[in-house]
ZAMILO-517761 format. One record per residue: residue in three letters; x, y, z of N, C-alpha, C in turn. Coordinates in steps of 0.02 Angstrom, whole numbers, plus 32768, in hexadecimal, padded with zeros to 4 digits. Example, Ala and Ser with C-alpha at 12.3 -4.5 7.8 and 13.67 -1.06 7.14 Angstrom:
BEGIN
res; nx; ny; nz; cax; cay; caz; cx; cy; cz
ALA; 8294; 7EE4; 8186; 8267; 7F1F; 8186; 8294; 7F5B; 8186
SER; 8282; 7F90; 8162; 82AC; 7FCB; 8165; 8285; 8002; 818A
REM end
This chain:
BEGIN
res; nx; ny; nz; cax; cay; caz; cx; cy; cz
MET; 8028; 7FC9; 7FE8; 7FFB; 7FF9; 7FFF; 8030; 803D; 7FFC
LYS; 802F; 8062; 7FE3; 8039; 80B1; 7FD1; 8018; 80DE; 800F
LEU; 8052; 80F5; 801B; 802A; 8133; 804F; 7FF3; 8164; 8033
PHE; 7FF9; 8173; 7FF3; 7FCB; 819C; 7FCF; 7F7D; 816E; 7FCB
GLY; 7F74; 812A; 7FF0; 7F48; 80F8; 7FCB; 7F0C; 8103; 801E
LEU; 7F32; 8120; 8046; 7F1E; 8130; 8088; 7EF0; 8171; 8079
ARG; 7EE9; 81A1; 804A; 7EA5; 81C7; 8037; 7E6E; 81A3; 801E
ILE; 7E5F; 8154; 802D; 7E24; 8139; 8031; 7E00; 813E; 8058
ILE; 7E1B; 815A; 80A3; 7E00; 8157; 80D6; 7DBA; 81B3; 80C0
ARG; 7DE3; 81D4; 80AE; 7DC6; 820A; 8092; 7DD5; 823E; 80E6
PRO; 7E15; 8259; 80D8; 7E1B; 827D; 8139; 7DF3; 82C4; 8128
VAL; 7DE4; 82CB; 80ED; 7DCE; 8314; 810B; 7D87; 8307; 812C
ASN; 7D5D; 82DD; 80F7; 7D13; 82C2; 811C; 7D25; 82AE; 8168
CYS; 7D54; 8272; 8172; 7D65; 8279; 81D3; 7D72; 8294; 81F4
ILE; 7D9B; 82B9; 81DE; 7DA9; 8308; 8200; 7D61; 831C; 8218
PHE; 7D4B; 8342; 81F0; 7CF6; 835C; 81F7; 7CCF; 8334; 8228
VAL; 7CCC; 82E4; 822B; 7CB4; 82BC; 825E; 7CC5; 82D7; 8281
PHE; 7CFF; 82C8; 8293; 7D2C; 82D1; 82CD; 7D18; 830D; 82FB
LEU; 7D15; 8356; 82BB; 7D08; 8391; 82EF; 7CC8; 8399; 830A
LEU; 7C8F; 8369; 82D1; 7C4D; 8368; 82FF; 7C3C; 834B; 8337
THR; 7C57; 8319; 8333; 7C5B; 8301; 837A; 7C79; 8321; 83C5
ILE; 7CB0; 8336; 83AA; 7CD4; 837C; 83D7; 7C86; 83AE; 83F3
PHE; 7C64; 83C4; 83B8; 7C3D; 840A; 83BB; 7BFD; 83E8; 83D2
ALA; 7BF2; 8395; 83CF; 7BB8; 838A; 83EB; 7BB8; 837B; 843B
TYR; 7C06; 835B; 8456; 7C0F; 834D; 8491; 7C09; 83A3; 84BC
ASN; 7C20; 83D1; 8494; 7C2F; 8413; 84AE; 7BE7; 8436; 84BF
ILE; 7BAF; 841B; 8493; 7B55; 8435; 8494; 7B4E; 8419; 84C6
SER; 7B58; 83E2; 84DE; 7B37; 83A7; 850A; 7B4A; 83CA; 8548
LEU; 7B93; 83DA; 8555; 7BB1; 83EA; 8586; 7BA1; 8426; 859D
GLY; 7B9D; 844E; 8570; 7B71; 848B; 859B; 7BB2; 84C6; 859D
HIS; 7BDF; 84BF; 8597; 7C2F; 84EB; 8589; 7C4E; 84B6; 855E
ILE; 7C76; 84E8; 855E; 7CC2; 84D6; 8513; 7CF2; 84AB; 8539
ASP; 7D0A; 846D; 852A; 7D3C; 845F; 8553; 7D38; 8413; 8531
VAL; 7D74; 83F9; 8528; 7D99; 83B2; 8502; 7DB1; 8395; 8533
ASN; 7D9F; 8362; 855A; 7DCA; 8331; 8574; 7DC7; 82DA; 854A
LEU; 7DF7; 82CC; 8577; 7DFA; 827F; 8559; 7DD4; 8256; 852E
ALA; 7D87; 8262; 8554; 7D3E; 8246; 8554; 7D41; 824D; 84FF
ALA; 7D42; 829F; 84FE; 7D22; 82C6; 84C4; 7D52; 82B0; 8480
PHE; 7D8A; 82B6; 8497; 7DBE; 82A8; 8464; 7DC2; 823F; 843F
LEU; 7DB4; 821C; 8472; 7DA3; 81DD; 845C; 7D75; 81CA; 844B
ALA; 7D20; 81F0; 8451; 7CF9; 81F8; 841F; 7CFE; 820B; 83ED
ALA; 7D16; 8240; 83D7; 7D2A; 825D; 83A4; 7D56; 8230; 8377
LEU; 7D7F; 820E; 83A5; 7DB8; 81E2; 835F; 7D91; 81B1; 835C
SER; 7D66; 818C; 8372; 7D3C; 8164; 8361; 7CFF; 8185; 8336
SER; 7CE3; 81A2; 833F; 7CD7; 81B8; 82F7; 7CFA; 81B5; 82AF
PHE; 7D21; 81CF; 82C5; 7D6D; 81D4; 8284; 7D80; 819E; 825A
LEU; 7D85; 8161; 82AA; 7D96; 812B; 827F; 7D61; 80FE; 8264
ILE; 7D35; 8106; 827D; 7CF3; 80EA; 826A; 7CDD; 80DE; 822A
ALA; 7CDD; 813D; 8232; 7CCC; 815B; 81DF; 7D03; 8154; 81B3
SER; 7D36; 8148; 81B4; 7D7E; 8128; 8186; 7D69; 80DD; 8184
GLY; 7D5E; 80C2; 81BE; 7D46; 8079; 8197; 7D16; 807D; 8174
GLY; 7CF5; 809F; 8179; 7CB7; 8096; 813A; 7CC0; 809B; 810E
ASN; 7CDE; 80E4; 8102; 7CFF; 80EF; 80BC; 7D1C; 80C4; 808A
THR; 7D4E; 809D; 80B6; 7D87; 806A; 8098; 7D54; 8030; 8076
LEU; 7D2C; 801D; 8094; 7CF1; 7FEC; 8084; 7CDD; 7FF7; 8043
ASN; 7CBF; 8038; 805E; 7C8C; 8045; 8023; 7CB4; 8057; 7FDC
ASP; 7D00; 805A; 7FD6; 7D23; 805F; 7F9B; 7D43; 8012; 7F8F
PHE; 7D38; 7FE7; 7FCB; 7D5D; 7FB1; 7FBA; 7D12; 7F8A; 7F86
PHE; 7CE1; 7F99; 7F9B; 7C9A; 7F75; 7F86; 7C9D; 7F96; 7F39
ASP; 7C9F; 7FC7; 7F26; 7C82; 7FF5; 7F0B; 7CBD; 8000; 7EC8
TYR; 7CFF; 7FD4; 7ECF; 7D23; 7FF1; 7E97; 7D21; 7FE2; 7E4B
LYS; 7CF3; 7FAA; 7E49; 7CD5; 7FB4; 7DFE; 7CD6; 7FE2; 7DF3
ILE; 7C9C; 8005; 7E0A; 7C73; 8032; 7DED; 7CB5; 8071; 7DDB
ASP; 7CE8; 807C; 7E1C; 7D0D; 80AB; 7E21; 7D44; 8092; 7DD3
LEU; 7D5B; 805A; 7DD4; 7D7F; 8046; 7D8F; 7D5E; 805F; 7D4D
LYS; 7D22; 806D; 7D53; 7D0D; 8074; 7D27; 7CF1; 80C2; 7D0C
ASN; 7CF8; 80E2; 7D4B; 7CDC; 8132; 7D3F; 7D0F; 815E; 7D72
LYS; 7D39; 8135; 7DA3; 7D52; 816C; 7DBB; 7DA1; 8150; 7DDA
SER; 7DBF; 8145; 7DA4; 7E0B; 8128; 7DA6; 7E2E; 8135; 7DD8
TYR; 7E25; 817D; 7DE9; 7E5F; 81A5; 7E20; 7E4E; 8181; 7E57
ARG; 7E10; 8168; 7E71; 7E08; 8143; 7EB0; 7E4A; 810A; 7ECC
PRO; 7E61; 8117; 7EFD; 7E9C; 80F8; 7F2D; 7EA1; 809E; 7F0B
ILE; 7E5C; 807C; 7F06; 7E65; 802C; 7EF0; 7E81; 8020; 7EA7
PRO; 7E4A; 8058; 7E73; 7E5E; 8049; 7E38; 7EA7; 806D; 7E26
SER; 7EB1; 80A9; 7E50; 7EF8; 80C3; 7E2B; 7F3C; 8085; 7E4C
LYS; 7F0F; 8052; 7E64; 7F63; 802A; 7E8C; 7F77; 804F; 7EC9
ASP; 7F57; 8083; 7ED0; 7F74; 80A3; 7F1E; 7F74; 8068; 7F5C
ILE; 7F34; 8044; 7F61; 7F21; 800B; 7F81; 7F18; 7FD6; 7F6F
SER; 7F1E; 7F9F; 7F80; 7F00; 7F50; 7F6C; 7EC3; 7F56; 7F97
ARG; 7E6E; 7F35; 7F71; 7E40; 7F29; 7F8B; 7E5D; 7EEC; 7FC2
ARG; 7E79; 7ED3; 7FD4; 7E84; 7EB3; 8007; 7EA5; 7EE2; 8038
GLU; 7EDB; 7F06; 802C; 7EE3; 7F4D; 8054; 7EC1; 7F72; 807E
ALA; 7E9B; 7F7A; 8057; 7E55; 7F89; 8055; 7E32; 7F7B; 8088
PHE; 7E10; 7F3C; 8069; 7DDE; 7F1D; 8096; 7E05; 7EFD; 80F2
VAL; 7E49; 7F07; 80FB; 7E63; 7EF5; 812E; 7E68; 7F36; 8156
LEU; 7E70; 7F7E; 8127; 7E8A; 7FBB; 8157; 7E3F; 7FCF; 817A
SER; 7DFE; 7FA1; 814B; 7DD9; 7FBF; 8175; 7DAB; 7F94; 81AD
LEU; 7DBA; 7F6C; 81A5; 7DAC; 7F34; 81E9; 7DD6; 7F58; 8220
ALA; 7E1A; 7F7C; 820A; 7E43; 7F8A; 8245; 7E1C; 7FB4; 825E
LEU; 7E0C; 7FE9; 821F; 7E03; 8029; 8247; 7DAA; 802D; 826A
PHE; 7DA6; 8002; 8263; 7D52; 7FF8; 8288; 7D5A; 7FD7; 82C7
ALA; 7DA4; 7FA3; 82C5; 7DB0; 7F86; 8309; 7DC5; 7FB8; 8337
LEU; 7DFA; 7FF2; 8323; 7E19; 8029; 8354; 7DE0; 8059; 834B
GLY; 7DA7; 8065; 8331; 7D70; 8094; 8356; 7D4A; 8072; 837A
LEU; 7D2A; 8033; 8379; 7D1E; 801C; 83BF; 7D41; 8023; 8410
ILE; 7D81; 8005; 83E5; 7DA6; 8010; 8429; 7D9D; 804F; 844C
ALA; 7DAD; 808D; 841F; 7DA6; 80C2; 8433; 7D6D; 80D6; 8468
SER; 7D4A; 80BD; 844A; 7CF3; 80DB; 8469; 7CEF; 80BA; 84AB
SER; 7D0B; 8071; 84B5; 7CFC; 8046; 84F6; 7D19; 805E; 852D
PHE; 7D4E; 808E; 8527; 7D5B; 80C8; 854D; 7D36; 80FA; 8555
VAL; 7D11; 810C; 8540; 7CDE; 813D; 8561; 7C93; 8135; 8578
ASN; 7C80; 8107; 855F; 7C33; 80F3; 8599; 7C11; 80CB; 8569
SER; 7BE2; 8093; 8587; 7BBB; 807C; 8563; 7B94; 8074; 852F
ASN; 7B77; 80CF; 853B; 7B4E; 80E2; 8500; 7B83; 810A; 84C2
VAL; 7BAC; 810D; 84CC; 7BDD; 811E; 8495; 7BED; 80E2; 8466
PHE; 7BF3; 80AF; 849C; 7C1B; 806B; 846F; 7BDE; 8048; 8467
MET; 7BA6; 806E; 846F; 7B6D; 8035; 8453; 7B73; 805C; 8401
ILE; 7B64; 80A1; 8411; 7B4E; 80AE; 83D2; 7B84; 80B5; 83A6
ALA; 7BC9; 80B0; 83B4; 7C04; 8098; 838D; 7BF9; 8058; 837E
ILE; 7BC1; 802B; 838D; 7BCE; 7FED; 8375; 7B93; 7FDE; 833B
VAL; 7B5D; 8015; 8338; 7B2C; 7FF7; 8305; 7B48; 8036; 82D1
ALA; 7B82; 806B; 82D8; 7B7F; 8088; 82A0; 7BBB; 806A; 826C
THR; 7BD2; 803B; 8292; 7C08; 800B; 8272; 7BE6; 7FD6; 8254
MET; 7BA9; 7FB3; 8284; 7B9F; 7F83; 8255; 7B68; 7F98; 821E
VAL; 7B47; 7FDF; 8213; 7B0A; 8002; 81DE; 7B4C; 8004; 81BD
LEU; 7B7A; 802A; 81B3; 7BBD; 8024; 8185; 7BD6; 7FE7; 8152
ILE; 7BD9; 7FA5; 818B; 7BDC; 7F6C; 816C; 7B9C; 7F54; 8131
VAL; 7B66; 7F52; 8154; 7B21; 7F4D; 8133; 7B1D; 7F6A; 80FA
TYR; 7B31; 7FAB; 80FE; 7B38; 7FE2; 80B5; 7B59; 7FC8; 8084
GLY; 7B9A; 7FB5; 809E; 7BE7; 7FBA; 807A; 7BC2; 7F64; 8043
PHE; 7B97; 7F2F; 8067; 7B97; 7F03; 8051; 7B5A; 7EF8; 8025
LYS; 7B27; 7F2F; 8047; 7AD6; 7F49; 8019; 7AD0; 7F75; 8008
GLY; 7B04; 7F9F; 8011; 7AF3; 7FEC; 7FED; 7AD1; 7FFC; 7FA6
ASN; 7AF4; 7FD3; 7F85; 7AF5; 7FD4; 7F32; 7AA7; 7FC3; 7F21
TYR; 7A79; 7FAE; 7F53; 7A37; 7F92; 7F44; 7A1A; 7FAC; 7F5E
LEU; 7A17; 7FDC; 7F91; 79F1; 7FF9; 7FBA; 79B7; 8029; 7FAB
GLY; 79C4; 8059; 7F71; 79C5; 8099; 7F5B; 79C2; 80CC; 7FA1
LEU; 797E; 80E1; 7FA1; 7975; 8112; 7FCD; 7977; 8107; 800C
SER; 7976; 80CF; 801D; 798E; 80CB; 8066; 79D0; 80A1; 808D
GLY; 7A07; 80AD; 8042; 7A34; 80B4; 805A; 7A4E; 80EA; 8058
ASP; 7A2C; 811D; 804D; 7A3B; 8164; 8047; 7A2E; 8178; 8095
ILE; 79EB; 815D; 80B0; 79DD; 8173; 80F5; 7A09; 8153; 812C
LEU; 7A22; 8117; 8125; 7A53; 80F0; 814B; 7A8C; 8121; 814A
ILE; 7AA0; 813B; 810F; 7AE8; 8161; 8121; 7ACC; 81B2; 8144
SER; 7AA4; 81BE; 812E; 7A91; 81EC; 815E; 7A79; 81E7; 819F
PHE; 7A5C; 81BC; 81B1; 7A50; 819E; 81EB; 7A9A; 81A9; 8222
LEU; 7AC0; 8196; 81F5; 7B0F; 8178; 821F; 7B25; 81D4; 823D
THR; 7B12; 81FB; 81EF; 7B31; 823E; 820E; 7B1B; 8255; 8243
ALA; 7ACE; 8257; 824F; 7AB0; 8278; 827C; 7AC2; 8258; 82C2
LEU; 7AE1; 8209; 82A9; 7AFD; 81F3; 82F6; 7B2D; 820B; 830C
VAL; 7B76; 8224; 82E6; 7B84; 8240; 82FC; 7B8A; 827C; 8331
PHE; 7B4D; 829C; 8334; 7B39; 82D8; 8365; 7B30; 82BD; 83AB
VAL; 7B09; 8278; 838B; 7B00; 824E; 83CF; 7B2A; 8241; 83F7
MET; 7B58; 8227; 83CB; 7B97; 81F1; 83F6; 7BBC; 8226; 841D
GLY; 7BC2; 8272; 8407; 7BD7; 8296; 8422; 7BC5; 82C8; 8463
ALA; 7B6E; 82C0; 8460; 7B58; 82BE; 8494; 7B52; 828C; 84CE
PHE; 7B4E; 825A; 84C1; 7B6D; 821C; 84F7; 7B9B; 821F; 8512
ALA; 7BE2; 8230; 84F9; 7C20; 8239; 850F; 7C0A; 8278; 8555
ALA; 7BDB; 82A3; 8545; 7BE1; 82CA; 8583; 7BA2; 82C5; 85AE
SER; 7B70; 829F; 85A2; 7B3E; 8299; 85CC; 7B24; 824F; 85AD
ASP; 7AF2; 8239; 85E4; 7ACD; 8216; 85D3; 7A73; 8225; 85B9
LYS; 7A88; 8266; 85B4; 7A5A; 8272; 8590; 7A62; 82BF; 8557
ILE; 7A1E; 82A6; 852A; 7A41; 82B7; 84F1; 7A03; 82FA; 84ED
PRO; 7A24; 8331; 84F3; 79FC; 837F; 84FB; 79DA; 8380; 84AE
PHE; 79A4; 83AD; 84B0; 7980; 83BB; 847E; 799A; 83E3; 843E
SER; 79CE; 8404; 8457; 79EC; 842C; 8421; 7A1A; 8408; 83DE
ILE; 7A47; 83BA; 8403; 7A52; 838F; 83F8; 7A28; 835F; 83B8
PHE; 79DA; 8362; 83C6; 79A8; 8344; 83AA; 79A7; 8359; 836B
LEU; 799B; 83A6; 8372; 799B; 83C4; 833F; 79D3; 83C2; 8313
ILE; 7A15; 83DC; 8330; 7A51; 83D3; 82F5; 7A5B; 8386; 82E3
ALA; 7A43; 8360; 82F7; 7A50; 8319; 82E0; 7A22; 831A; 82A1
THR; 79E7; 833C; 82A1; 79B2; 833D; 827C; 79C8; 8355; 824D
ALA; 79CF; 8387; 8257; 79D5; 83B3; 820F; 7A10; 83A5; 8203
ALA; 7A47; 837E; 820D; 7A81; 834F; 81FA; 7A64; 8324; 81B8
PHE; 7A3B; 82F6; 81D8; 7A19; 82C5; 81D3; 79F1; 82D5; 8175
THR; 79D0; 831E; 818C; 799F; 831C; 813F; 79CE; 833E; 8113
ILE; 7A17; 835B; 8127; 7A37; 8390; 80E5; 7A61; 8352; 80BE
ASN; 7A7D; 832C; 8100; 7A9B; 82ED; 80CC; 7A8C; 82B4; 80B2
LEU; 7A40; 82C3; 80CA; 7A01; 829C; 8091; 7A09; 82B0; 8052
SER; 79F6; 82FA; 8052; 79FF; 8316; 8016; 7A3A; 82FB; 7FEF
ARG; 7A6F; 830E; 8015; 7A9E; 8315; 7FF6; 7AAE; 82D1; 7FB9
GLU; 7AA1; 828B; 7FEE; 7AAE; 8254; 7FCB; 7A7E; 8232; 7F8F
VAL; 7A53; 825D; 7F9D; 7A18; 8271; 7F5E; 7A3F; 828F; 7F17
VAL; 7A48; 82BF; 7F26; 7A72; 82EE; 7F0B; 7ABF; 82C0; 7EC9
LYS; 7AD8; 82B3; 7F0E; 7B0C; 8288; 7EEE; 7AFC; 824B; 7EBE
ASP; 7ABC; 8224; 7EC9; 7A9E; 81E7; 7EB4; 7A85; 8215; 7E66
ILE; 7A7B; 8239; 7E64; 7A67; 8267; 7E1E; 7A9E; 8281; 7DFD
GLU; 7AE5; 827A; 7E1C; 7B2A; 8298; 7DFD; 7B40; 825F; 7DEE
ASP; 7B34; 8218; 7E0E; 7B56; 81EC; 7DED; 7B2E; 81B0; 7DC8
TYR; 7AEE; 81CB; 7DBA; 7ABC; 81AC; 7D7A; 7ACC; 817A; 7D4B
GLU; 7B08; 8193; 7D27; 7B20; 8176; 7CE8; 7B46; 8131; 7D13
ALA; 7B63; 8152; 7D41; 7B9A; 8131; 7D57; 7B83; 80F1; 7D70
ASP; 7B4F; 80F5; 7D8A; 7B33; 80BE; 7DB3; 7B0A; 808C; 7DA1
LYS; 7AF8; 80B4; 7D54; 7AD0; 8077; 7D2B; 7AF1; 802B; 7D20
GLY; 7AC6; 7FF7; 7D36; 7AD4; 7FC1; 7D50; 7B1B; 7F8E; 7D71
HIS; 7B0C; 7FC7; 7DA3; 7B33; 7FA6; 7DE2; 7B18; 7FD0; 7E24
LYS; 7AF3; 800E; 7E22; 7ACE; 801D; 7E63; 7A78; 8032; 7E49
ILE; 7A57; 801F; 7E87; 7A12; 802C; 7E8A; 79F8; 806E; 7EA0
THR; 79EE; 80A1; 7E92; 7A01; 80EC; 7EC1; 79A9; 80F4; 7EA3
LEU; 79B0; 8145; 7ED3; 7972; 815F; 7ED1; 7954; 816A; 7E88
PRO; 799A; 81A9; 7E61; 7979; 81B5; 7E2F; 798C; 8177; 7DF3
GLN; 798D; 814F; 7DF4; 7978; 8118; 7DBC; 7932; 80EE; 7DD9
LYS; 7931; 80FB; 7E01; 78E1; 80D1; 7E0F; 78A6; 810B; 7DF3
ILE; 78AB; 8149; 7E10; 7876; 8175; 7DFF; 7892; 81B2; 7DD2
GLY; 78C6; 81AF; 7DB8; 78EE; 81EA; 7D6E; 78E7; 8208; 7DA2
LYS; 7927; 8242; 7D7E; 794F; 8278; 7D9B; 7927; 82B3; 7DAA
PRO; 7904; 82DA; 7D81; 78B3; 830D; 7DA1; 78A6; 8304; 7DD6
ARG; 7894; 82BA; 7DF5; 7869; 82AE; 7E24; 789E; 82B0; 7E63
ALA; 78EC; 8291; 7E62; 7905; 8286; 7E8E; 791B; 82C8; 7EAD
VAL; 792C; 8305; 7E77; 7925; 834E; 7E7E; 7903; 834B; 7EB2
VAL; 78C8; 834D; 7EB2; 7890; 836A; 7EEB; 789B; 834E; 7F25
VAL; 78A4; 8316; 7F0C; 78BC; 82D8; 7F65; 78E9; 8305; 7F8F
ALA; 7929; 831D; 7F81; 7960; 8332; 7F80; 7945; 836C; 7F8B
LEU; 7915; 8393; 7F77; 7904; 83E5; 7F8A; 78E4; 83D9; 7FC6
THR; 78B6; 83AC; 7FC5; 7882; 83A1; 7FF8; 78B5; 839B; 8036
PHE; 78D0; 8380; 8046; 7909; 8375; 8067; 7925; 83A1; 808D
LEU; 7948; 83CB; 8056; 7971; 8402; 8062; 793A; 8442; 8088
VAL; 790F; 844B; 807A; 78DF; 8485; 809B; 78D8; 8446; 80E8
ALA; 78B8; 8411; 80E4; 78C6; 83F6; 8122; 7900; 8408; 8152
ASN; 7930; 840B; 8133; 7967; 8429; 815F; 7963; 845E; 8178
LEU; 7961; 8498; 8138; 7944; 84EE; 8165; 7925; 84F0; 8183
PHE; 78DE; 84BE; 8180; 78B5; 84CD; 81B3; 78BC; 84B5; 81FA
VAL; 78F5; 8485; 8200; 7906; 846B; 8258; 7942; 849D; 825D
VAL; 7967; 84BF; 822C; 7990; 84D9; 8243; 798E; 852C; 8252
TYR; 7958; 853C; 8227; 793A; 8581; 8276; 7913; 857E; 8292
ILE; 78F5; 8538; 82AC; 78C4; 8527; 82F3; 78FA; 853A; 8325
LEU; 7943; 8523; 8317; 7979; 8504; 8324; 799A; 8543; 8356
LEU; 79A4; 8570; 831D; 79B1; 85B5; 8323; 799B; 85E8; 832F
SER; 793F; 85D2; 8321; 790A; 8617; 834D; 78FD; 85F3; 839A
ILE; 791A; 85BB; 83AE; 7913; 85A7; 83F0; 7949; 85AA; 8411
TYR; 7996; 85BE; 8402; 79DF; 85BD; 8426; 79FB; 85FC; 8405
PHE; 79CC; 862B; 83DE; 79E2; 8665; 83BA; 7A0A; 869A; 83E1
THR; 7A59; 86BB; 83CF; 7A69; 86FC; 83D5; 7A23; 8729; 8393
GLY; 7A1C; 8756; 8383; 7A03; 878A; 8360; 7A3C; 878D; 832F
ILE; 7A74; 8797; 832E; 7AA2; 879D; 82F8; 7AA5; 876E; 82D6
VAL; 7ACB; 8736; 82E9; 7AB8; 86E3; 82CB; 7A9B; 86D3; 82AB
PHE; 7A4D; 86D9; 82BC; 7A13; 86CF; 829D; 7A06; 86F7; 8274
LEU; 7A10; 8727; 826A; 7A1A; 875A; 822B; 7A41; 8759; 81EA
LEU; 7A86; 8744; 8206; 7AC0; 873C; 81ED; 7AA9; 8711; 81B8
SER; 7A91; 86CB; 81EB; 7A7A; 8691; 81C2; 7A4E; 867E; 8195
ILE; 7A1F; 86B4; 8194; 79E9; 86B6; 8163; 79FA; 86CB; 811F
PRO; 7A25; 86EC; 8114; 7A4D; 8702; 80C0; 7A5C; 86CF; 80A7
ALA; 7A8D; 86BA; 80D6; 7AE0; 868B; 80B9; 7AC6; 8641; 80A9
ILE; 7A76; 8630; 80D4; 7A6F; 85D1; 80D1; 7A47; 85F0; 8081
ALA; 7A16; 8623; 8086; 79F0; 8628; 805B; 7A0C; 8632; 800A
LEU; 7A4A; 8658; 8004; 7A59; 864B; 7FBD; 7A96; 8629; 7FB7
LEU; 7A90; 85EB; 7FE7; 7AB2; 85B2; 7FD7; 7A69; 8582; 7FB0
PHE; 7A3D; 8577; 7FDC; 7A08; 8563; 7FCB; 79F4; 856B; 7F7D
ASN; 79F5; 85C2; 7F6C; 79DB; 85C3; 7F34; 79F8; 85AB; 7EEF
LYS; 7A3A; 85A4; 7EFC; 7A8A; 85A4; 7ED1; 7A84; 854B; 7ED1
VAL; 7A5B; 851F; 7EF3; 7A43; 84D6; 7EEF; 7A17; 84C7; 7EC6
ILE; 79E2; 84E1; 7ED1; 799E; 84E0; 7E9F; 79A1; 8509; 7E61
ASN; 79E6; 854A; 7E51; 79F4; 854A; 7E14; 7A18; 850F; 7DEF
TYR; 7A4E; 84EC; 7E0E; 7A6E; 84B1; 7DF6; 7A43; 8471; 7DDE
LEU; 7A1A; 8466; 7DFB; 79EA; 8439; 7DFA; 79B7; 842C; 7DC9
LYS; 79B4; 846D; 7DC3; 796A; 8489; 7D79; 7998; 8451; 7D3D
VAL; 79BC; 845C; 7D2F; 79E0; 8417; 7D0C; 7A09; 83E9; 7D2C
PRO; 7A08; 83AE; 7D36; 7A21; 837F; 7D55; 7A41; 8369; 7D4A
ASN; 7A76; 8373; 7D21; 7AB5; 8344; 7CFB; 7AE4; 833A; 7D3B
GLU; 7B11; 831A; 7D1F; 7B41; 8302; 7D5E; 7B5F; 834F; 7D6B
LYS; 7B84; 8363; 7D32; 7B9D; 83B4; 7D42; 7B88; 83DE; 7D82
ASN; 7B29; 83E1; 7D76; 7B0F; 840C; 7DA3; 7B09; 83F4; 7DDE
ALA; 7B09; 83AA; 7DD5; 7B03; 8387; 7E09; 7B34; 838E; 7E47
LYS; 7B65; 838D; 7E18; 7BA9; 8388; 7E4B; 7BAE; 83D0; 7E6D
ARG; 7BA8; 83F8; 7E48; 7BA3; 843D; 7E61; 7B79; 844A; 7E8E
ALA; 7B29; 8437; 7E9F; 7B00; 8432; 7EC5; 7B10; 8412; 7F03
GLN; 7B23; 83CD; 7EFD; 7B55; 83B2; 7F2E; 7B84; 83D1; 7F66
ALA; 7BAE; 83EE; 7F40; 7BE1; 842C; 7F62; 7BCF; 8450; 7F76
ILE; 7B84; 8477; 7F69; 7B7B; 84A9; 7F8B; 7B52; 848D; 7FC3
ILE; 7B1D; 8447; 7FBF; 7B03; 8432; 8002; 7B4F; 8436; 803A
LYS; 7B82; 840C; 8015; 7BB1; 840F; 8051; 7BBC; 8446; 8070
LEU; 7BD2; 847A; 804A; 7BD1; 84C1; 8061; 7BA5; 84DA; 80A0
MET; 7B5B; 84D0; 808F; 7B33; 84D8; 80C4; 7B34; 84BC; 80F2
MET; 7B4F; 8481; 80DA; 7B60; 8457; 813A; 7B8A; 8474; 8173
VAL; 7BAC; 84AA; 8146; 7BF8; 84BA; 8168; 7BD9; 84F5; 8187
VAL; 7BB6; 8524; 8154; 7B93; 8575; 8164; 7B6F; 8568; 81B3
GLU; 7B41; 8515; 8188; 7B02; 8519; 81E6; 7B32; 8513; 8202
PHE; 7B5E; 84C2; 8217; 7B90; 84DD; 8263; 7BAD; 8507; 8263
VAL; 7BD4; 851B; 823B; 7BD8; 8567; 8266; 7BC1; 85A2; 827E
PHE; 7B80; 85A0; 825C; 7B4A; 85E7; 8273; 7B3A; 85B6; 82BE
VAL; 7B30; 8586; 82BE; 7B1E; 855E; 8319; 7B4D; 854F; 832C
PHE; 7B97; 8546; 8316; 7BCC; 855F; 8341; 7BDF; 8593; 8362
LEU; 7BD1; 85D6; 833F; 7BC9; 8617; 8346; 7B9D; 8632; 8391
ASP; 7B5F; 8602; 8379; 7B11; 861A; 8395; 7B38; 85E9; 83F7
ARG; 7B32; 85BC; 83DA; 7B29; 859A; 8429; 7B6E; 8594; 843F
LEU; 7B9F; 858D; 8430; 7BD6; 856E; 8450; 7C07; 85CA; 8469
VAL; 7C17; 85F3; 842D; 7C2D; 863B; 842B; 7C00; 865F; 845B
ILE; 7BC7; 8671; 8452; 7B9E; 8692; 846A; 7B71; 8695; 84AA
ASN; 7B5B; 865E; 8496; 7B2D; 8645; 84D9; 7B55; 860F; 8507
LEU; 7B7C; 85F0; 84FF; 7B83; 85BC; 852C; 7BDC; 85F9; 8571
SER; 7BCD; 85D9; 8598; 7C0A; 85DF; 85B1; 7C49; 85BF; 85A6
VAL; 7C7D; 85EE; 85B2; 7CD1; 85C9; 8591; 7CE2; 85C6; 85CC
REM end
């Protein structure tokens, strides 16, 4: 295995998962702090997400060989065997790290690992159900962080997890639209079942649901300036997604997916500013 083959874990995405776990920990704790429990929970999230990404590339190598030859396995930066062994090692290390936090975090880590393994084996045939599973895991990151701090989940974490679920589900559907041609004959996705125009409607519906949850969250816990700043920023990004998806070809879907990712970051930043910088004691 070449060192560059380690990009198979998608480190940027996994670092983001690590930070979201720390964020949820602090929201649940009620003040800014990073201790061993928070670090181990975040490390567990990072490792399990890495294992899931690696296992996904292991199963998708035929699709990647045809359409994304730059990926680690098709480019021979890592072999399929090495990728499979690496995924198992990452899952094991993630479970070990979670076991040192508490039983709730350990159970969540087990559930996340099992879901990722099932998705790896069956994900190509699950359609929208597969997208829901991945989005559920995104929401579970916040629950893990909250349980690292307390045995109770604050209502704010419930709202944040719901917002994460809806926006990630929208992104997954848009990603399926982007990969429409590449997935033919390999995967069963929502756009292939109902067509790209209807899939766009589904993606935008989940995105609207996300905006609804985010503004409930900010209206409950908001500071005026943060609330006012968030409205034009998120609305502008939402409008860009709509414009790109008016013609749902691969290029526009890729752009729309990138904007939805940016929306995730922007929402996270606004909630962070509101809850941790302004409203919570440091």
